[in-house]
C-alpha positions as CSV (number, residue, x, y, z in Angstrom):
1,M,130.0,93.8,96.8
2,S,126.9,94.0,94.3
3,A,125.6,90.9,95.3
4,K,125.7,91.6,99.1
5,T,123.5,94.8,98.4
6,T,121.3,93.3,96.5
7,T,121.0,90.4,99.3
8,L,120.4,93.3,101.6
9,E,117.6,95.1,99.2
10,K,115.8,91.9,99.1
11,E,116.0,91.2,103.0
12,I,114.4,95.1,103.4
13,L,111.9,95.0,100.5
14,K,110.6,91.9,102.3
15,K,110.4,93.2,105.6
16,V,108.4,96.4,103.9
17,R,105.7,93.9,102.8
18,S,105.7,91.8,105.8
19,I,105.0,95.1,107.4
20,E,102.5,96.4,105.0
21,Y,100.7,92.8,105.3
22,Q,100.3,93.2,109.4
23,V,99.7,96.8,109.3
24,R,96.6,96.2,106.3
25,R,94.5,93.2,108.5
26,L,94.9,95.6,111.6
27,I,93.1,98.3,110.1
28,S,90.8,96.7,107.5
29,G,88.2,96.4,110.0
30,V,88.6,99.5,111.8
31,Q,86.0,102.4,111.1
32,F,88.4,106.0,111.5
33,G,86.5,108.7,113.2
34,V,82.8,109.9,112.2
35,K,84.1,109.4,108.0
36,A,85.8,106.3,108.3
37,S,88.8,108.1,108.5
38,P,91.0,109.5,111.3
39,F,91.8,112.6,108.6
40,K,88.8,115.5,108.1
41,G,88.2,115.1,104.4
42,H,87.8,117.9,101.7
43,G,85.0,120.1,101.0
44,M,84.3,124.0,101.8
45,T,85.3,125.4,105.1
46,F,83.8,129.0,106.2
47,S,85.9,131.9,104.8
48,D,84.3,135.4,105.2
49,I,80.7,137.2,105.5
50,R,79.7,139.9,102.9
51,H,76.8,141.4,101.9
52,Y,74.1,139.4,100.0
53,E,74.4,140.3,96.1
54,P,71.3,138.9,93.5
55,G,71.7,135.4,92.1
56,D,73.5,134.1,95.4
57,D,72.7,131.1,97.1
58,I,69.9,131.9,99.9
59,R,71.4,128.5,101.9
60,N,74.3,130.5,103.0
61,F,72.5,133.4,104.5
62,A,74.2,134.5,107.9
63,W,70.6,134.3,110.1
64,Q,72.3,135.8,112.9
65,I,74.1,138.7,111.4
66,M,71.0,139.5,109.5
67,A,69.1,139.8,112.4
68,K,71.9,142.2,114.5
69,T,72.1,144.5,111.2
70,G,68.6,144.3,109.8
71,E,70.6,143.6,106.4
72,P,71.0,140.6,104.5
73,H,74.7,138.9,104.3
74,I,75.9,135.6,103.0
75,K,78.3,133.1,104.8
76,Q,81.5,132.8,102.0
77,F,83.2,129.6,101.6
78,E,86.7,128.5,100.0
79,E,87.3,124.7,99.0
80,E,89.6,123.2,101.2
81,R,93.2,122.5,99.8
82,D,94.6,118.9,100.1
83,L,95.2,117.9,103.3
84,E,99.1,116.6,104.0
85,V,100.3,114.4,106.6
86,H,103.8,114.7,107.4
87,V,105.9,112.1,109.7
88,A,109.2,112.9,111.8
89,V,110.2,109.1,112.3
90,D,113.7,109.2,114.7
91,V,116.1,106.3,114.0
92,G,118.9,107.1,116.4
93,H,120.6,104.5,118.4
94,A,118.4,104.5,121.5
95,M,115.7,103.4,119.0
96,N,117.8,100.0,118.9
97,F,116.3,98.9,122.1
98,G,114.0,96.3,122.6
99,G,113.2,93.2,124.8
100,L,110.6,90.2,123.8
101,H,109.0,91.5,121.4
102,K,110.3,93.9,119.0
103,S,112.8,97.1,118.9
104,K,111.6,100.5,119.2
105,F,112.9,101.3,115.9
106,E,110.7,98.1,114.7
107,M,107.6,99.6,116.4
108,A,108.4,103.0,115.2
109,A,108.4,101.2,111.5
110,F,105.1,99.9,111.8
111,T,103.7,102.9,113.5
112,L,104.9,104.7,110.4
113,A,103.2,102.3,108.1
114,Y,100.1,102.6,110.2
115,L,99.9,106.4,109.7
116,G,100.4,106.1,106.3
117,L,98.3,103.6,104.9
118,S,95.3,105.1,107.3
119,T,96.1,108.2,105.0
120,Q,95.7,106.3,101.7
121,K,92.3,105.1,102.9
122,S,91.0,108.8,103.2
123,K,93.2,109.5,99.8
124,D,95.4,112.3,101.4
125,K,99.1,113.2,101.0
126,F,102.0,111.3,103.1
127,G,105.4,112.3,103.8
128,G,108.3,113.2,106.2
129,V,111.7,112.5,107.6
130,S,113.8,110.0,109.2
131,F,116.1,111.5,111.5
132,S,118.7,110.9,114.3
133,N,121.3,113.6,115.0
134,R,120.3,115.4,111.4
135,V,117.6,114.7,108.6
136,L,118.7,111.6,106.8
137,D,116.2,111.1,104.1
138,R,112.8,113.3,103.1
139,A,109.7,111.4,101.3
140,N,107.7,114.6,99.7
141,P,104.2,114.1,100.2
142,L,102.2,112.3,97.8
143,R,99.3,110.0,97.5
144,G,99.3,106.0,97.2
145,D,100.4,103.2,99.1
146,D,104.0,103.2,97.0
147,N,104.8,106.1,98.5
148,V,104.2,104.7,102.1
149,R,106.6,101.6,100.9
150,R,109.1,104.2,99.7
151,F,108.7,106.0,103.0
152,L,109.0,103.1,105.1
153,Y,112.1,100.9,102.9
154,N,114.3,104.3,103.3
155,M,113.4,104.4,107.0
156,L,114.5,100.7,107.5
157,V,117.6,101.3,105.4
158,Q,118.5,103.9,107.7
159,K,118.7,101.8,110.5
160,P,120.0,102.6,114.3
161,K,124.0,103.3,114.5
162,P,125.4,102.9,117.4
163,G,126.7,106.2,119.2
164,V,124.7,108.4,116.7
165,G,122.0,109.7,118.9
166,S,118.4,111.7,118.4
167,N,118.4,115.4,117.3
168,L,114.4,116.2,117.8
169,D,115.2,119.5,116.8
170,S,115.7,118.5,113.6
171,A,112.7,117.1,113.2
172,L,110.6,120.0,114.3
173,L,112.5,122.5,112.0
174,Y,111.0,120.3,109.0
175,F,107.8,120.2,110.3
176,S,108.6,124.7,110.9
177,K,109.4,124.9,107.6
178,L,106.7,123.1,105.9
179,R,104.8,125.6,103.6
180,S,101.1,125.0,103.3
181,K,99.4,125.4,106.6
182,N,96.9,122.1,105.6
183,N,99.0,119.9,107.4
184,I,99.0,117.3,110.1
185,C,102.4,116.5,111.8
186,F,103.1,113.6,113.9
187,L,106.8,113.4,115.6
188,I,108.0,109.5,116.3
189,S,110.6,108.8,118.8
190,D,110.9,107.5,122.5
191,F,111.9,110.8,123.5
192,S,114.8,110.2,125.3
193,S,116.6,112.9,123.9
194,P,115.0,116.5,124.9
195,L,112.7,118.8,122.9
196,D,112.5,122.2,122.4
197,K,109.5,124.0,123.4
198,K,110.0,127.1,121.8
199,L,110.3,125.6,118.6
200,F,107.7,123.3,119.5
201,A,105.3,125.8,120.0
202,R,106.4,127.9,116.3
203,V,105.1,124.3,114.8
204,R,101.9,124.2,117.1
205,S,101.1,127.4,115.7
206,R,100.9,126.6,112.4
207,N,99.9,123.2,112.4
208,P,98.6,120.5,114.3
209,I,101.6,118.1,116.0
210,H,101.1,114.9,117.7
211,L,104.0,113.1,120.1
212,I,104.0,109.7,119.4
213,Q,106.0,107.7,122.2
214,I,107.8,104.6,121.4
215,Y,108.6,102.6,124.6
216,D,109.7,99.3,126.2
217,P,107.9,97.9,129.1
218,Y,111.8,96.9,129.9
219,E,112.4,101.0,130.5
220,Q,110.3,100.9,133.3
221,K,111.0,97.0,134.8
222,F,113.6,95.0,134.4
223,P,112.4,91.4,134.7
224,M,113.3,89.7,137.9
225,M,116.7,87.8,137.5
226,D,120.2,88.4,139.3
227,W,122.2,89.1,136.1
228,M,121.2,89.8,132.4
229,N,122.9,90.6,129.1
230,F,122.6,94.1,128.4
231,R,124.2,96.0,125.3
232,S,124.0,99.7,125.6
233,N,123.0,102.3,122.6
234,S,126.6,103.2,122.2
235,S,128.4,100.2,122.3
236,L,128.5,96.8,120.1
237,K,129.8,95.2,123.0
238,P,127.7,93.6,125.6
239,S,127.9,93.5,129.1
240,L,126.3,92.2,132.1
241,L,124.0,94.3,134.2
242,K,123.2,93.3,137.9
243,F,118.9,93.6,138.5
244,S,118.2,95.7,142.1
245,E,114.8,97.0,143.0
246,G,116.8,100.6,143.1
247,L,117.6,100.1,138.9
248,N,114.0,99.3,138.9
249,L,112.8,102.1,141.1
250,K,115.2,104.5,138.9
251,L,114.1,103.4,136.2
252,E,110.3,103.8,137.1
253,T,110.9,107.1,138.4
254,N,112.8,108.4,134.9
255,F,110.1,107.0,132.6
256,S,107.0,108.6,135.1
257,K,109.1,111.5,134.7
258,N,109.3,111.8,131.1
259,K,105.9,111.1,130.8
260,A,104.3,113.4,132.8
261,Q,106.4,116.2,130.9
262,L,105.8,115.5,127.2
263,E,101.6,115.7,128.6
264,K,102.2,118.7,130.1
265,L,103.7,119.6,127.0
266,C,101.0,118.4,124.9
267,K,98.2,119.5,127.0
268,G,99.3,123.3,126.8
269,Y,99.7,123.5,122.7
270,G,96.3,121.3,122.2
271,S,98.4,117.9,121.3
272,H,97.9,114.7,122.3
273,L,100.8,111.9,123.4
274,I,100.5,108.3,122.1
275,Q,102.2,105.9,123.7
276,Q,102.7,102.8,121.6
277,S,104.0,99.7,123.2
278,T,106.9,97.4,121.7
279,H,104.5,94.6,123.4
280,D,101.1,96.0,122.0
281,L,101.3,94.4,118.5
282,K,97.4,95.2,118.0
283,F,98.2,99.2,118.3
284,S,95.4,99.7,121.2
285,E,96.7,103.1,121.7
286,M,96.9,104.1,118.4
287,T,93.5,102.6,117.5
288,K,91.7,104.5,120.0
289,F,93.6,107.6,118.9
290,M,92.5,107.5,115.4
291,R,89.1,106.1,116.0
292,L,88.8,109.7,118.0
293,G,88.9,111.5,114.8
294,S,90.3,114.3,116.2
295,L,93.7,114.9,114.5
296,N,93.3,117.9,113.5
297,G,93.0,119.6,116.9
């Protein structure tokens, strides 16, 4: 039993190193935002306005207030607290689906590494949870590549299990309980399970939250063939699925409807929806989004 466990641990560590190597190659030459980082850096943020006192820095004069009142006023600033990037990653059974390239679970692991290693470029803290029908593992927000590796390793250990679905509310509850208000939240899932809008709104009222939808193109359209070997998310036993135009029409309709609902939700609360395909090994949409440098808004 011990030998098997050791072998499994070695296999997972090998996967972690492989994912890290591939992701580092992807982000090494990418300039994120205006500060070579998608996350707004540290510094001073506006706090309040007060009357001028002898010795105050004249560079902080509130000229517009002075023009209206005729009295000198000063802008007050306070140092920004450390930024924390929190990620909740779905490892429910539906994430096990995959076609030609990677499963949704594998692509979620790459996405987690992408976010984590990008965070380290800006020297911010990174942490979060993996979840299925409940929160399975928690990574405290810390700086350093080792923390990203631990989070990724523990996520890979919690691989999708047949019959164990996803409860997105458990991830939102985690976000809603964050004490600090200087956070950015990412929810990685295929969003095949319902998402509580009121709980989402509660999270968004405190911190920015962005949705990353992992999907496989076969969820939109199956390839042209008479029959295909299919394994459902809730069963270990494979079965034959007959191809039909009606099946593809249903898939396309359901996928488009789900996407429209997520886009409407995000637009209503000033969040972003990033769609990451299992066939997009260059992370085109993720990279495009990160380059905007607008994750805080």
